[in-house]
N, C-alpha and C positions, 0 to 999 in steps of 0.2 A: 504494500500500500504506500502511496506517495506520502510525503510529509504533509499532514493535515492538522489544522488548528480548528477546534470547535469553540465557538464563542457566542455570547448573547448578541443578537442582531440589534442594530440601532436604526433610527429613522433614516440615517444616511444610506442604509442598505436598500431602501425601498425600490429604487429603480433597478438595481441588479437582481433582486428577488422577483420583481414583476417580470423582467425580461426572461428569467429562468422559467417561470410559469408559462408565459406566452409562447416560448420557443420550444417547449418540451415536445418531442416527437411522439410521446405517449398520448398526446391530445390532438393528433392529426386526424384528418378525415371526419368521420361521424362524431367524434368526441370534441371537435374544435369549438362548438358553441359553449362548452362549459368554461373555457378559459378566454374566450374572445372578450377583449376589453377589461379583463380582470386586472386589478391592481392590488398589490400588497402595500398598503399605505403606511406612512410614517406613524400615524396615530395608532393603527392596528399593531404595529411592531412594538410600540411603547406600552400598549395596554396588555399584551399577551406575551407569555414566554415564547419567543421565537429565537431559535438557535441556528447558526449558519456554520457550515463546514467550508473552510477557506484553504486553498492550496498554498504552498510556499511562495508562489508567484503572486499571491493576492487574489486569484480568481475564486469566485464563489462556485463551489462544487455541489452544494446541496444545502437544504434547510428544512426545518420543520417548525410548525406552530402548534402549540398545545393550548386548548381552552380549558383552564382549570375549573371554572365554575360548572362547565358541562361535562368535565372529565372526558374530553374528546380530542382526538388528533384532527386538527382542522386542515392543515396543509402539510404535505411532505413531497419534496421534489429532489431529484438528483440530476445534475446536468447530463445531457446525452453522452458527452465525451468522457464522463466519469462513471458511467454504468459499469458494474462488474468489479469495482475496486474495493468493495466493502464499505463504502460511504453510507449507503442506505442502512445497513445493519448497525453501523456506528451511531447513526442518528436515532434509530429505534431504541438501542440500548440506553442512550443518553436520555431519551424521552421517558423511558420506563423509570430510570433513576430519578428524574425530575418529578414524575408522578408520585412515586413512593415518598420522596422528600416532602411533597405537598399533602401527604396523607390520603391519596386516592387509593381505592381498592381495585379499580379497573380503569381501563381507558378504552373508549369506544372508537372504532374506525369505520367510517362509511367509505369503502374503497372504490377507487377507479377499477372497473372490472379486470383489466389486464394486470393490475398490481395485487390482486387477491393472493396469488401463489406466493409472492414475496412476503406478505404479512403472515401467511400460514407458516412459512419456513422460519420466520423470526419469532414464533411462539404465540401468535394470535389464534383464536378459534372462531369459526364461523358461528354466528348466533341468529342470523336472519337475512332478510332481503329488504332493501328500501325501494319502494315503488317510484316510478318516474314522477317528476314534479318540475314545474317551471321550464327552464331551458334544457333541463336534463330529461331526455326522452328514452332512457334505458334504465333497467333495474341495476342496483348496485349492491354488492355484498356488504352486509353488516358483520363486523368482527369485534372481538374484545380481547384485550391483553389483561390477564389476571395478575394483578400486582401483589396478591397475597400468596402466590405459589412459592415453593422453595427454589432458591437459586444458590448455587455454589455451596450447598451443605448448610445453609442458614435456615434455622427454623423460623417460620412465619406464622401469622395469625391463622391461616388456613390449616397448617400442619398442627398447630396447637389445638384448634377446635376438633380436628379429626382424631387426634390422640386422646383428648379428653373424652370424646364421645365413645371411643373404643374401650376405654378403661372400665 
């Protein structure tokens, strides 16, 4: 993996994050209406936890935005040229850590259909389907990351409840 810095985004990143969203090849063709005219605004960045992965050369390689009040991943993008480098996984792992630090028990993801497999590989589980609405004319998979699950041998709330119930 190239040298990557993960940092909190600032309002100054707005144009670069917006460009990453609008130029993503994942949203070409029939999916284009979803990002047409989309803007990741400075006030949005300042109001929500938005984290950006930046290469050693300063290029934005990916980012995510977590809505803490809704316990939902709102945005997650990796630049086309950075696909397959582990940046998406790094962003998801960081998001899970941020969610746990905020006291969330799970994080909901309404996924872009082609991204569902990625979320499943990174530990999310499918919980439903979101019906078409507005400019989105296709069904989207609904997934959740369980933040109470055991990771790295650490006992968590879920394990404690299961152990206590089994005793």
